[in-house]
N, C-alpha and C positions, 0 to 999 in steps of 0.2 A: 719790601720782601713777598707780599703777601698777591700785589699786584702783578709780581712778575711769574709767580707759582700759578697763578690764574689765567693769565695772557692766554697760554696757549688752548687750557680748556675750551674759555670762552670763544675765541677762536673757531677753533674747531667747531665748538656746539653751532655757533650762528651759521657757518659754513655748513652743516648738516642739514639746519633746518632749510635751507634754501636750496641744495641740491634733494632734500625730501619733498619740500612743497613744490618742484619744477618737475618732476616726473610722478604723471598719473599712478603708476603702480606702486611708488613707495608712499602715498600722501598721509595712508594711515600711521605712518609711522615718525611723522614730521613733527609732532609734539608729543615724542615719547623720546627720541634716540638722542637728543640735547638734555633731557633730563638725568638720562645714564652717563652721558659724559661729564656733563657736571656734577654728579655725583660720584662717578670714578674719582674726579681729582679729590674733593672732600673725603672720602670715605677710603682712599690709598692714603692720604697724610694721617688720617685717624689711625689707622691699622699700624701704619708706620711705627709710629710715635707709643702705639700701647706694646710691641713686640719690641722695640727699645726699649722700653721700661722695665718688661719683664726679662730682657737679656741682662741689665744693669742690675736687677736685684735680684736676680740667680748666679752674680758675679762676674760677669762678664764686662771688663774693664777698659778692654782695649780697645781701639779703630774700629768703625763698622767696614763690615766687607759685604762680598758679593750674598751672602743670607740673606742681609738686611734687605736687598730686592724681592724677594720670593711675597713675604708677606705686602710688600707695598703692591705687588703686581697683583696678588690672590685675594688680597682683603677689598682692594678698589674694583676688582671683577666680581667679588661676592657681594659688596655694598651695591654696586651696578645695576647688575643683573635685580636685587630686589626691590629697589628703587625705579625702577622701568617696571615692572611687574605690576607693584602697586599703582603707579603715575598712571600707566595702563588702562587700566579700570577703573580710574578715579575720572580719567578725560572719557571714557565710553560710558559713564552714566550721568555727566554732569548734563546740565538744561543748556539747549542750541544757544543759546544769547551767552551763557558763558564761554563756550567755547570762539564764540566769533569773537569776542573778546580779546582771549587766550592768543587767537590768531593773531590780531590787531597790535597787541602787546607784544608778541614774538617777533611780529615783524620788523617793529621801531627799534627794540631792544637787538633786534641783531644788524639792523644796519648800524645803530648807534656805535658798535663795534667796529665797523668797517672805517667810520669818519676817522678817528685818528690815521688809518694807513692812507687816505685820502689827502687828509692834512700833512701827511708826512712827506707824500709824491710832491706836493704843489711847495714845500720849504724846501725840497732840494731843487726846484728851479728857480725857486722868488725869493729874497732875503727879505724875510719877514720883519721888516722894523716899522714904526709907527707911520711911513707912507705907503705901505704896501699889506699894512694888517687888514684891508679890508678884502684883500685877495683871498681870507679865511672863512667869510661869508658863502663863497662861490659853493665849497663841498658841502655846507649844513644846507643852503637850500635845494640843490641836487640831491641828497641824500634824503631828505623830507618829502619833497616830490616823490622819488621813486617808492619810499616805504608806503606813502599814501595811494600812489598808485596800486601799488603789491598788494596793501590791505584789502581794497577797495573788491579786487579779483579774488582774492582768498575768500572774501567773505561769503561772493556770491557761488562759490563751490564748496563752500565750507563742511558738506556732508561728505566730503571724498576724504576730510581728515579726520572723521570719529572712526575709533578701532573698534572691533568688536570685543566683548567684554568676555575674560577668560573665566571669573571665578560667578558664580552664582550668587553670594551675597551681594554683589555691585548690580545686578541686573533689576531694571525697571519692573519686569513681568515674573511674579514670582511662582504664575501658574507653570509657565513655559521650566524653569529650574526645576520645578520638585519641590521649592520651599514653600511650606503652610504655616500663616500665621497665623494664632490663636485668636 
């Protein structure tokens, strides 16, 4: 059940990472937007559970109605915004080597989300028995090669993925932000 709930959020996060990485104007958000999408999935589920528990403790014994959708969406959006803002500032203050490692990991993770879809496509046209099981190696090799090529290109242009710091606490230069250390 958890996989069925998480799968759309994982797929949407992977698609958003690739779309943001492909367009130069949105590259600064490529490491931030997927975190917001994934935190929306988890945050909305937690907020829904808390709301349902409070409703039950207050005496609502009937079935869930449309009012249960409001805390699901509202709580999920609130958690997603908070996590995105914090993660944006964390990514902005990380050393360059960690950002490069994050880009490589995000690329391989995103492509691993797409491997089941490619495998499903092959399984629709080829019967997967013991004789034809080697056909499943082809999508893996293709996706691994694509991930390696994309990772090499992303590491070359990693400065375009570095977002700006929003909070002075995360800034490296304390003189520019007005923070004085004693």
